[in-house]
C-alpha positions in Angstrom: 5.1 89.7 -2.5 8.1 89.6 -0.2 10.6 92.4 0.3 13.3 92.2 -2.4 17.0 92.8 -1.7 18.0 93.0 -5.4 17.9 96.8 -5.1 21.3 96.7 -3.5 22.8 95.5 -6.8 22.2 98.8 -8.5 24.6 101.7 -8.0 23.0 104.8 -6.5 24.2 108.5 -6.4 22.9 109.9 -3.1 21.0 113.1 -4.0 18.7 113.0 -1.0 19.7 113.0 2.7 16.6 111.4 4.0 12.8 110.8 3.7 10.5 113.5 2.5 7.7 114.7 4.8 4.2 113.1 5.0 1.8 115.8 5.9 -1.9 115.6 6.8 -4.1 118.1 4.9 -6.6 118.9 7.7 -8.9 121.4 5.9 -9.1 119.4 2.6 -9.7 116.2 4.7 -12.7 117.9 6.3 -14.0 119.3 2.9 -13.6 116.0 1.0 -14.7 113.7 3.8 -11.6 111.6 3.7 -8.3 111.4 5.7 -6.0 113.0 3.2 -2.2 113.0 3.4 0.3 114.6 1.1 3.7 112.9 0.4 5.9 115.9 -0.1 8.2 114.8 -2.9 8.1 118.4 -4.0 10.6 118.8 -1.1 13.3 116.5 -2.4 16.5 118.5 -1.9 17.7 118.9 -5.5 16.9 122.4 -6.9 13.2 123.0 -6.4 12.7 119.3 -5.6 10.3 116.9 -7.3 9.9 113.2 -8.0 12.7 113.1 -10.6 15.3 113.3 -7.9 14.5 109.8 -6.8 14.8 108.5 -10.3 18.0 110.3 -11.0 19.8 108.7 -8.1 19.9 105.4 -10.0 20.6 106.9 -13.4 23.5 108.9 -12.1 24.7 105.9 -10.0 24.9 103.9 -13.2 26.6 106.9 -15.1 29.2 107.3 -12.4 30.0 103.5 -12.5 30.6 103.9 -16.2 32.9 106.8 -15.7 30.6 109.3 -17.5 31.3 113.0 -17.5 28.3 114.2 -19.5 24.6 113.4 -19.1 22.1 113.6 -22.0 18.4 113.6 -21.5 15.2 114.5 -23.4 11.9 115.9 -22.3 9.2 118.6 -22.9 10.2 122.3 -23.0 9.1 122.7 -19.4 10.4 119.3 -18.3 11.2 118.9 -14.6 13.2 115.9 -15.4 15.7 117.7 -17.6 16.0 120.6 -15.2 16.6 118.1 -12.3 19.2 116.2 -14.4 21.1 119.5 -15.0 21.1 120.2 -11.3 22.3 116.6 -10.5 25.0 116.9 -13.1 26.2 120.2 -11.6 26.2 118.7 -8.1 28.2 115.7 -9.2 30.7 117.5 -11.3 29.3 116.5 -14.7 28.1 118.4 -17.7 24.5 118.1 -19.1 22.9 118.2 -22.5 19.1 118.8 -22.4 17.0 118.1 -25.5 13.6 119.9 -25.4 10.8 118.4 -27.4 7.8 120.1 -28.9 5.1 118.3 -26.9 2.7 121.1 -26.2 1.4 123.1 -29.1 0.4 126.8 -29.2 2.3 128.0 -26.2 3.4 131.6 -25.7 6.9 133.1 -25.4 7.0 132.8 -21.6 6.7 129.0 -21.9 9.9 128.9 -23.9 12.1 131.1 -21.7 10.8 131.0 -18.1 10.5 128.3 -15.5 12.5 125.2 -16.0 14.1 126.6 -19.2 15.6 129.6 -17.3 16.8 127.4 -14.4 18.6 125.1 -16.7 20.3 128.0 -18.3 21.6 129.1 -14.9 22.8 125.6 -14.3 24.9 125.9 -17.4 23.2 123.1 -19.4 23.6 122.8 -23.2 20.3 122.9 -24.9 19.2 121.2 -28.1 15.7 120.8 -29.6 13.6 118.1 -31.2 10.6 118.9 -33.3 8.3 116.0 -32.3 6.7 115.3 -29.0 5.5 111.8 -29.5 8.6 110.1 -31.0 10.5 108.5 -28.2 12.7 106.4 -30.5 13.6 109.4 -32.6 14.3 111.6 -29.5 16.6 108.9 -28.1 18.3 108.6 -31.4 19.0 112.3 -31.6 20.6 112.1 -28.1 22.8 109.3 -29.3 23.9 111.3 -32.3 25.0 114.1 -30.0 26.7 111.6 -27.7 28.7 110.3 -30.7 29.9 113.9 -31.3 30.9 114.2 -27.7 32.8 110.9 -27.8 34.7 112.2 -30.8 35.7 115.2 -28.6 37.1 112.9 -25.9 34.1 113.1 -23.6 32.3 110.1 -21.9 28.6 110.6 -22.4 25.7 108.8 -20.7 22.2 108.8 -22.2 19.1 108.7 -20.0 16.6 107.1 -22.4 13.0 107.9 -22.9 11.9 104.8 -24.8 10.5 101.6 -23.2 13.2 99.4 -24.8 15.7 100.3 -22.1 15.9 99.2 -18.4 13.7 101.5 -16.2 16.5 102.4 -13.7 14.6 105.5 -12.7 11.6 103.4 -11.5 13.9 101.9 -8.8 13.9 105.3 -7.1 10.2 104.8 -6.4 10.6 101.2 -5.3 12.7 102.8 -2.6 10.0 105.5 -2.3 7.3 102.9 -1.7 9.4 101.3 1.1 9.9 104.7 2.6 6.2 105.5 2.5 5.3 102.2 4.3 7.8 102.9 7.0 6.2 106.3 7.6 2.6 105.1 7.5 2.2 101.3 7.7 -1.6 101.4 7.1 -3.5 103.4 4.5 -6.3 102.8 2.1 -5.1 104.2 -1.2 -2.4 106.2 -3.0 -3.0 108.6 -5.9 -0.1 109.3 -8.2 0.5 110.9 -11.7 1.0 108.4 -14.5 3.1 109.6 -17.4 6.3 107.8 -18.3 5.2 105.2 -15.8 8.5 105.2 -13.8 7.0 106.9 -10.7 3.7 105.0 -10.9 5.3 101.7 -11.6 8.1 102.0 -9.1 5.7 103.1 -6.3 3.3 100.3 -7.0 6.1 97.8 -7.0 7.7 99.2 -3.8 4.4 99.0 -2.0 3.7 95.4 -3.2 7.2 94.3 -2.0 6.3 95.8 1.4 3.1 93.7 1.5 0.7 96.6 1.0 -2.5 95.8 -0.7 -3.7 99.4 -1.0 -4.7 100.4 -4.5 -2.5 102.8 -6.4 -4.6 105.0 -8.6 -2.7 106.4 -11.5 -4.0 109.7 -13.0 -3.1 110.0 -16.7 -1.2 113.1 -17.5 0.0 112.3 -21.0 -2.0 109.5 -22.6 -5.6 108.2 -22.5 -6.5 105.4 -20.2 -6.1 102.6 -22.7 -2.7 103.7 -24.0 -1.4 104.3 -20.5 -2.5 100.9 -19.3 -0.6 99.4 -22.2 2.4 101.4 -21.3 2.3 100.4 -17.6 2.1 96.7 -18.6 5.5 97.2 -20.3 7.0 99.3 -17.6 6.1 96.8 -14.9 7.4 93.9 -17.0 10.7 95.6 -17.5 10.9 96.6 -13.8 10.0 93.0 -12.7 12.8 91.8 -15.0 15.3 94.1 -13.2 14.2 92.9 -9.7 13.6 89.3 -10.6 10.0 89.4 -9.3 6.6 88.2 -10.7 5.4 90.8 -13.3 1.9 89.4 -13.5 1.1 90.1 -9.9 2.2 93.7 -10.4 0.4 94.2 -13.7 -2.9 93.0 -12.2 -2.8 96.0 -9.9 -2.7 98.6 -12.7 -5.5 101.1 -12.2 -5.5 104.3 -14.3 -7.9 107.1 -14.9 -7.9 109.9 -17.6 -10.8 112.1 -16.5 -8.5 115.0 -15.8 -6.4 114.6 -18.9 -8.3 116.5 -21.7 -7.4 118.3 -23.8 -4.0 116.6 -23.5 -0.5 116.7 -22.1 0.6 120.1 -20.8 -2.7 121.7 -21.4 -4.6 123.2 -18.5 -8.4 122.5 -18.3 -10.9 123.9 -15.9 -10.8 120.9 -13.6 -7.0 121.2 -13.3 -7.1 124.9 -12.7 -9.7 124.5 -10.0 -7.6 121.8 -8.3 -4.5 124.0 -8.4 -6.4 126.9 -6.8 -8.2 124.7 -4.2 -4.9 123.3 -2.9 -3.3 126.7 -2.8 -6.2 128.5 -1.1 -7.1 125.7 1.3 -3.7 124.4 2.4 -1.2 126.9 1.2 0.5 124.3 -1.0 1.3 125.0 -4.7 0.8 122.4 -7.4 2.1 122.5 -10.9 -0.3 122.6 -13.9 1.1 119.6 -15.8 1.3 116.8 -13.2 0.4 117.4 -9.6 -2.7 119.6 -10.2 -4.1 117.1 -12.7 -3.4 114.4 -10.1 -5.3 116.2 -7.4 -8.1 116.8 -9.9 -8.2 113.1 -10.5 -8.3 112.4 -6.8 -11.3 114.7 -6.4 -13.0 112.8 -9.2 -12.3 109.5 -7.5 -13.9 110.9 -4.4 -16.9 112.1 -6.3 -17.3 108.8 -8.1 -17.0 106.9 -4.8 -14.0 104.9 -5.9 -12.4 106.5 -2.9 -14.9 106.0 0.0 -15.7 108.5 2.8 -13.3 108.3 5.7 -10.6 106.4 3.9 -7.0 107.3 4.5 -5.6 108.4 1.2 -2.0 109.5 0.3 -1.6 112.0 -2.6 1.9 112.0 -4.1 3.1 115.6 -4.7 5.7 115.3 -7.5 6.8 118.9 -7.5 7.4 120.7 -10.8 6.7 124.1 -9.4 9.0 126.0 -11.7 6.6 125.2 -14.5 4.1 127.6 -12.9 6.1 130.4 -14.3 6.1 128.9 -17.7 2.3 128.8 -17.6 1.8 132.1 -15.7 0.1 134.0 -18.5 -2.4 131.3 -19.1 -3.0 130.8 -15.4 -3.2 134.5 -14.4 -5.7 135.2 -17.1 -8.1 132.6 -15.7 -7.8 132.8 -11.9 -11.1 132.9 -10.2 
């Protein structure tokens, strides 16, 4: 695939001042027998960083072009996306409405009041709740109902949709991220990323392909099993290809997802995830979050164990941030530290 200039057609709110660091993990490289690098998207500049900053640049660019004064978004209770959206809204002089979905059952009180929930309250966001965690159409409809109320009050709302039947503007942020990564390191053997909504995974895969990189992008499932996530990625990449006017089939042929670190499900910490979180902290002094980045690192270690990542290969692990969620999970994590 050739570099695509269609990105310039999309308005973009500048929430980052430059590239995020690419850091070699010397001790883990020696321990795992690979050349391991960490793409530090936990250090994007918007309030505790994270991968969602890149996505929000394009959503907020579109919102600004439409004259919006209020952003509405939906996500899990400890969603980094909704917290980042509240921060971006504050930075750009907008208001935010955050809908928190019940995606993770049987969580304690700390989960509902600490971490991202607390930060969003400081940011002045309006909160609303949605009782289901696997009803994207219903969650989006609830946002539109609130948007209609705001319109009646004279506001100009903008909804950031969750469902797949809307253009994946956020994925454009990781098309840019893929270009940035290739500029920082032209040659590498593989990239390992979390695969949830598909925007980060699909955007990065597309960005790398447009730069001519043939390195595999291993997606680690954080919300759905391998079969369901593969089906979702097919749709995400088709929608993204439509936006950029590129060949979807060539992108879809590169989908490679793994769900070994997923059980027992989204937002639930298993022994493998907990071990990955501790190993990264105690070996490199870098914190991971329990929902996305720790599961992704756990998935990377399984790929090394299974020889899908070969000894000596240069591998980039995408750190997607999410560190405030550590405090929402602190009771569960503290009770099980080794």
